[in-house]
C-alpha positions as CSV (number, residue, x, y, z in Angstrom):
1,M,-16.5,-14.3,-23.0
2,F,-14.5,-14.6,-26.2
3,N,-11.6,-16.6,-24.5
4,G,-11.4,-20.2,-26.4
5,K,-14.1,-19.1,-28.7
6,N,-14.5,-18.5,-32.6
7,I,-15.3,-15.0,-33.6
8,L,-16.3,-14.1,-37.4
9,I,-16.6,-10.6,-38.5
10,T,-17.8,-9.7,-41.9
11,G,-16.5,-6.8,-43.5
12,G,-13.3,-7.4,-41.4
13,T,-10.9,-5.5,-43.5
14,G,-12.7,-2.2,-43.0
15,S,-12.0,0.2,-40.2
16,F,-14.2,-1.2,-37.6
17,G,-12.9,-4.7,-38.3
18,K,-9.3,-3.6,-38.0
19,K,-9.9,-2.0,-34.6
20,F,-12.3,-4.8,-33.2
21,I,-9.6,-7.2,-34.0
22,E,-6.8,-5.2,-32.4
23,I,-8.7,-4.9,-29.1
24,L,-10.0,-8.4,-29.2
25,L,-6.5,-9.9,-29.5
26,A,-5.1,-7.4,-26.8
27,N,-7.8,-8.3,-24.1
28,Y,-8.7,-12.0,-25.0
29,K,-7.5,-15.2,-26.1
30,P,-9.9,-16.4,-28.8
31,N,-9.4,-19.9,-30.5
32,K,-10.0,-18.5,-34.1
33,V,-10.8,-15.0,-35.7
34,I,-12.3,-15.2,-38.8
35,V,-12.0,-12.1,-41.3
36,Y,-14.8,-12.5,-43.9
37,S,-14.4,-10.0,-46.7
38,R,-14.2,-9.9,-50.7
39,D,-11.0,-7.7,-51.1
40,E,-7.9,-10.2,-51.4
41,L,-5.4,-7.1,-51.3
42,K,-7.0,-5.6,-48.0
43,Q,-6.8,-9.2,-46.5
44,F,-3.3,-9.6,-47.6
45,E,-2.3,-6.3,-46.2
46,M,-4.3,-6.9,-43.0
47,Q,-2.3,-10.4,-42.6
48,Q,1.0,-8.4,-42.3
49,R,-0.4,-6.7,-39.1
50,F,-2.4,-9.5,-37.8
51,N,-0.6,-12.7,-38.3
52,Q,-1.3,-14.8,-35.2
53,D,-2.0,-18.4,-35.0
54,C,-5.6,-17.9,-34.2
55,M,-6.2,-15.6,-37.3
56,R,-8.1,-17.0,-40.3
57,Y,-8.9,-15.1,-43.7
58,F,-12.0,-15.9,-45.6
59,I,-12.4,-14.5,-49.3
60,G,-16.3,-14.1,-49.7
61,D,-19.2,-11.8,-50.0
62,V,-22.1,-11.5,-47.8
63,R,-24.2,-12.0,-51.0
64,D,-22.9,-15.7,-51.1
65,E,-25.1,-17.6,-48.5
66,A,-23.2,-20.9,-49.3
67,R,-19.9,-19.3,-48.6
68,L,-21.1,-17.8,-45.3
69,R,-22.4,-21.0,-44.1
70,T,-19.0,-22.6,-45.0
71,A,-17.0,-19.7,-42.9
72,M,-19.5,-19.9,-40.0
73,I,-18.9,-23.7,-39.1
74,Q,-18.2,-23.9,-35.2
75,V,-18.5,-20.0,-35.0
76,D,-19.6,-18.8,-31.6
77,Y,-19.9,-15.1,-32.3
78,V,-20.5,-13.1,-35.5
79,V,-20.1,-9.3,-35.8
80,H,-21.9,-8.1,-39.2
81,A,-19.9,-5.3,-40.4
82,A,-20.2,-5.6,-44.1
83,A,-22.3,-2.9,-45.9
84,L,-22.2,-0.7,-49.0
85,K,-22.2,2.7,-47.0
86,Q,-21.6,5.8,-49.2
87,V,-24.9,7.6,-49.7
88,P,-24.1,9.0,-53.2
89,A,-23.1,5.5,-54.6
90,A,-26.0,3.9,-53.1
91,E,-28.5,6.4,-54.7
92,Y,-26.8,5.9,-58.0
93,N,-26.5,1.9,-57.6
94,P,-29.6,1.2,-55.8
95,M,-29.8,-2.5,-56.2
96,E,-26.3,-3.2,-55.5
97,C,-26.9,-1.7,-52.3
98,I,-30.0,-3.8,-51.7
99,K,-28.2,-6.9,-52.5
100,T,-25.5,-6.4,-49.9
101,N,-27.2,-4.5,-47.0
102,V,-30.6,-6.3,-47.3
103,Q,-30.0,-9.8,-49.1
104,G,-26.7,-9.9,-47.4
105,A,-28.1,-9.5,-43.9
106,Q,-30.7,-12.3,-44.6
107,N,-27.9,-14.5,-45.8
108,V,-25.9,-13.9,-42.4
109,I,-29.0,-14.8,-40.5
110,N,-29.5,-18.2,-42.5
111,A,-25.8,-18.9,-42.2
112,A,-25.9,-18.2,-38.3
113,F,-28.8,-20.5,-37.8
114,A,-27.6,-23.3,-40.0
115,N,-24.4,-23.4,-37.7
116,E,-26.2,-22.5,-34.4
117,V,-24.1,-19.4,-33.7
118,K,-24.6,-18.2,-30.2
119,K,-24.8,-14.6,-30.7
120,V,-24.8,-12.1,-33.7
121,I,-24.4,-8.4,-33.5
122,A,-25.1,-6.3,-36.6
123,L,-24.0,-2.9,-37.0
124,S,-26.3,-0.2,-37.9
125,T,-26.2,3.6,-38.6
126,D,-28.0,6.9,-37.4
127,K,-29.0,7.0,-41.1
128,A,-31.5,4.2,-40.5
129,A,-33.6,5.9,-38.2
130,N,-36.5,7.8,-40.2
131,P,-34.4,7.5,-43.5
132,V,-34.2,9.7,-46.3
133,N,-31.7,8.0,-48.6
134,L,-31.4,4.3,-49.7
135,Y,-28.5,3.4,-47.5
136,G,-30.5,4.4,-44.6
137,A,-33.6,2.5,-45.8
138,T,-31.4,-0.7,-46.6
139,K,-30.1,-0.6,-43.0
140,L,-33.4,0.1,-41.4
141,C,-34.5,-3.3,-43.4
142,S,-31.5,-5.0,-42.2
143,D,-32.2,-4.0,-38.6
144,K,-35.6,-5.1,-38.9
145,L,-34.4,-8.6,-40.4
146,F,-31.9,-9.0,-37.5
147,T,-34.3,-8.1,-34.7
148,A,-37.1,-10.2,-36.0
149,A,-35.0,-13.4,-36.6
150,N,-35.1,-13.9,-32.8
151,N,-38.9,-14.5,-33.5
152,Y,-38.6,-17.7,-35.6
153,A,-35.2,-19.2,-33.8
154,G,-37.5,-21.8,-32.0
155,L,-35.4,-24.1,-30.2
156,R,-32.1,-22.9,-31.7
157,P,-29.6,-21.1,-29.4
158,T,-28.8,-18.3,-31.7
159,R,-29.7,-14.7,-30.9
160,F,-29.6,-11.4,-32.8
161,S,-29.2,-7.8,-31.7
162,V,-28.2,-4.6,-33.5
163,V,-25.8,-1.8,-32.4
164,R,-26.6,1.6,-34.0
165,Y,-24.1,4.6,-33.8
166,G,-23.4,8.0,-35.4
167,N,-20.2,8.9,-37.4
168,V,-16.9,7.6,-36.6
169,I,-13.8,9.7,-36.3
170,G,-11.3,8.8,-38.9
171,S,-13.3,5.9,-40.7
172,R,-12.8,5.6,-44.3
173,G,-15.0,8.0,-46.1
174,S,-15.6,10.1,-43.2
175,V,-15.2,13.9,-43.3
176,V,-12.0,14.4,-41.0
177,P,-9.6,12.5,-43.8
178,F,-11.3,14.6,-46.3
179,F,-10.7,17.8,-44.7
180,K,-7.2,16.9,-43.6
181,K,-6.3,16.0,-47.3
182,L,-7.8,19.2,-48.5
183,V,-5.5,21.0,-46.1
184,A,-2.4,18.9,-47.2
185,D,-3.1,19.6,-50.8
186,G,-3.0,23.1,-50.3
187,A,-6.7,24.1,-50.5
188,K,-7.8,27.8,-50.4
189,E,-11.3,26.8,-48.8
190,I,-13.2,24.2,-47.0
191,P,-16.5,23.0,-48.5
192,I,-19.4,22.9,-46.2
193,T,-22.7,21.5,-47.4
194,D,-24.8,23.5,-44.7
195,E,-23.6,25.6,-41.8
196,R,-26.3,24.3,-39.6
197,M,-25.4,20.6,-39.7
198,T,-24.9,18.6,-36.9
199,R,-23.7,14.9,-36.5
200,F,-23.3,12.4,-33.6
201,W,-19.4,11.8,-33.2
202,L,-17.5,9.0,-31.5
203,K,-13.9,7.4,-31.7
204,L,-13.6,4.2,-33.5
205,E,-12.3,2.5,-30.0
206,D,-15.3,3.7,-28.2
207,A,-17.6,2.1,-31.0
208,V,-15.8,-1.4,-30.6
209,Q,-16.1,-1.3,-27.1
210,F,-19.8,-0.5,-27.3
211,V,-20.3,-3.5,-29.5
212,I,-18.2,-5.9,-27.1
213,K,-20.6,-4.8,-24.2
214,G,-23.4,-5.4,-26.5
215,F,-22.6,-9.0,-26.6
216,Q,-22.5,-9.2,-22.6
217,R,-25.7,-7.1,-22.5
218,M,-27.9,-8.7,-25.1
219,H,-30.9,-11.0,-24.7
220,G,-31.8,-11.0,-28.3
221,G,-33.8,-8.4,-30.5
222,E,-32.4,-5.0,-29.1
223,I,-30.9,-2.1,-31.0
224,F,-28.3,-0.7,-28.7
225,V,-27.8,3.0,-29.1
226,P,-24.7,4.7,-27.3
227,K,-25.2,8.0,-25.6
228,I,-22.6,10.1,-27.5
229,P,-21.7,13.9,-28.3
230,S,-22.8,15.8,-31.1
231,M,-20.6,18.3,-33.3
232,H,-21.4,21.0,-35.4
233,I,-19.8,21.1,-38.9
234,M,-18.5,24.4,-38.6
235,D,-16.7,23.6,-35.5
236,L,-15.1,20.9,-37.0
237,A,-13.7,22.9,-40.0
238,K,-12.5,25.2,-37.5
239,A,-10.7,22.4,-35.6
240,I,-9.1,21.1,-38.4
241,A,-8.4,24.0,-40.7
242,P,-8.7,27.2,-38.6
243,D,-6.9,29.4,-40.9
244,L,-9.1,28.5,-44.2
245,P,-12.4,30.2,-44.8
246,T,-15.4,28.0,-45.6
247,K,-17.8,27.8,-48.7
248,I,-21.3,26.7,-48.5
249,V,-21.7,24.0,-51.6
250,G,-25.3,23.0,-50.7
251,I,-26.5,19.8,-49.2
252,R,-26.0,16.4,-51.1
253,P,-28.7,14.2,-52.3
254,G,-30.2,12.1,-49.3
255,E,-28.4,14.2,-46.8
256,K,-30.0,15.4,-43.7
257,L,-29.2,18.6,-41.7
258,H,-29.3,16.5,-38.4
259,E,-29.3,12.7,-37.7
260,V,-31.5,10.7,-35.3
261,M,-30.8,7.6,-33.7
262,C,-33.9,7.0,-31.5
263,P,-37.0,8.4,-33.5
264,S,-39.9,10.0,-31.6
265,D,-42.5,8.0,-33.4
266,I,-41.2,4.8,-31.4
267,Y,-40.5,6.5,-28.1
268,Y,-42.8,4.0,-26.3
269,D,-40.2,1.1,-27.4
270,I,-37.3,3.0,-26.1
271,L,-35.4,2.3,-22.8
272,E,-32.9,4.6,-21.2
273,F,-29.8,3.1,-19.3
274,E,-27.1,4.9,-17.9
275,D,-24.8,5.3,-20.7
276,H,-27.0,4.1,-23.7
277,Y,-30.6,3.6,-25.0
278,V,-32.2,0.3,-26.0
279,I,-35.0,0.2,-28.6
280,M,-36.9,-2.9,-28.1
281,P,-38.3,-5.0,-30.6
282,S,-41.8,-3.8,-31.8
283,V,-43.0,-7.5,-32.3
284,R,-42.1,-10.2,-29.7
285,M,-43.9,-13.3,-30.9
286,G,-44.0,-15.8,-27.9
287,S,-41.4,-13.8,-25.9
288,S,-42.1,-12.9,-22.4
289,M,-38.4,-10.9,-22.4
290,K,-38.0,-8.2,-20.0
291,Y,-35.7,-5.8,-21.4
292,E,-35.8,-3.1,-18.5
293,T,-33.0,-5.5,-17.3
294,N,-30.1,-6.5,-19.5
295,A,-28.0,-9.7,-19.3
296,L,-25.6,-7.8,-17.1
297,G,-28.1,-6.8,-14.5
298,E,-28.3,-3.2,-15.6
299,K,-31.7,-1.8,-15.4
300,G,-33.3,0.8,-17.7
301,K,-36.4,3.0,-17.6
302,P,-38.9,4.2,-20.3
303,V,-38.0,7.6,-22.0
304,P,-40.7,10.3,-21.7
305,D,-43.5,10.8,-24.2
306,G,-42.3,12.1,-27.6
307,F,-38.8,11.5,-26.6
308,E,-36.1,11.8,-29.7
309,Y,-32.4,11.3,-29.8
310,N,-31.3,14.0,-32.3
311,S,-27.8,15.2,-32.9
312,G,-29.4,18.7,-33.3
313,T,-30.8,18.6,-29.9
314,N,-28.3,16.4,-28.0
315,E,-27.4,17.7,-24.6
316,H,-23.8,17.2,-25.0
317,F,-21.9,19.3,-28.0
318,L,-18.0,18.9,-28.4
319,T,-16.2,22.3,-28.4
320,V,-13.7,23.2,-31.2
321,E,-10.8,22.3,-29.0
322,E,-12.4,18.7,-28.1
323,L,-12.8,18.2,-31.8
324,R,-9.3,19.1,-32.5
325,E,-8.0,16.7,-29.7
326,M,-10.1,13.8,-31.1
327,S,-9.2,14.3,-34.8
328,R,-5.5,14.0,-34.3
């Protein structure tokens, strides 16, 4: 579906953006791939790796709607990956997080409408479900903006959906490189916030493939949630540093023991498919869309009353050996 098309990715110099472009170029022949981000050094470094004729590098911030409108001229598909994601930084700088994650989301929507982009997928996080920190709250707002945007598309062709997933192995700021650095630096122990903690866990490549599949599956308005395994934080510590003791340092501000991707409060809006869930939009103004069958013809079914997709009660947990293999 991307052959001969123009694709733009906001926050394109991040971990997801690099892997997305790597997979895109290996499997499709796009006309243009536009990396939109605000860091000139990261763009320069990325150009050394991705210098194909189709590549374009736009300096810009999602806070700048006018620049987004220019960048999206003749664009067919947009992946919105730009965000401020560090929980402690968001707690300390709340308005900055709001400007990027909420106002930036609306700017992407406005620019997509102005250029009649065909499809937009925004990346979300498990922290957006029943949020307890500002980062999660801003991403919930972003999710609502993107799903609701379909209600006022009118005759415009643009459609919006969201992909929500858990922690990505090895992404910038994740616990895996942090633990590995401690080991490399000769640390005597591994700090653990709480030994009961669990998280959803997936590879970066799997996250990218799920987003690509989302473009093929979407009608507009869905939040796509992959079925992925969970991990225990103590098992991860054993996988990366089996010879080091652990030290409990206490849970950080805005952190949960377990993450949720599909809250039980809205079980009636959740559909289960073979390898993923779909959270349907709560408001569908003037739409008779049947989300039980997606654009690929795959069929879903309602989940049981009170269903919740929780990292602590997930059916599939990774073993220490599996975590060690995935973290290499």
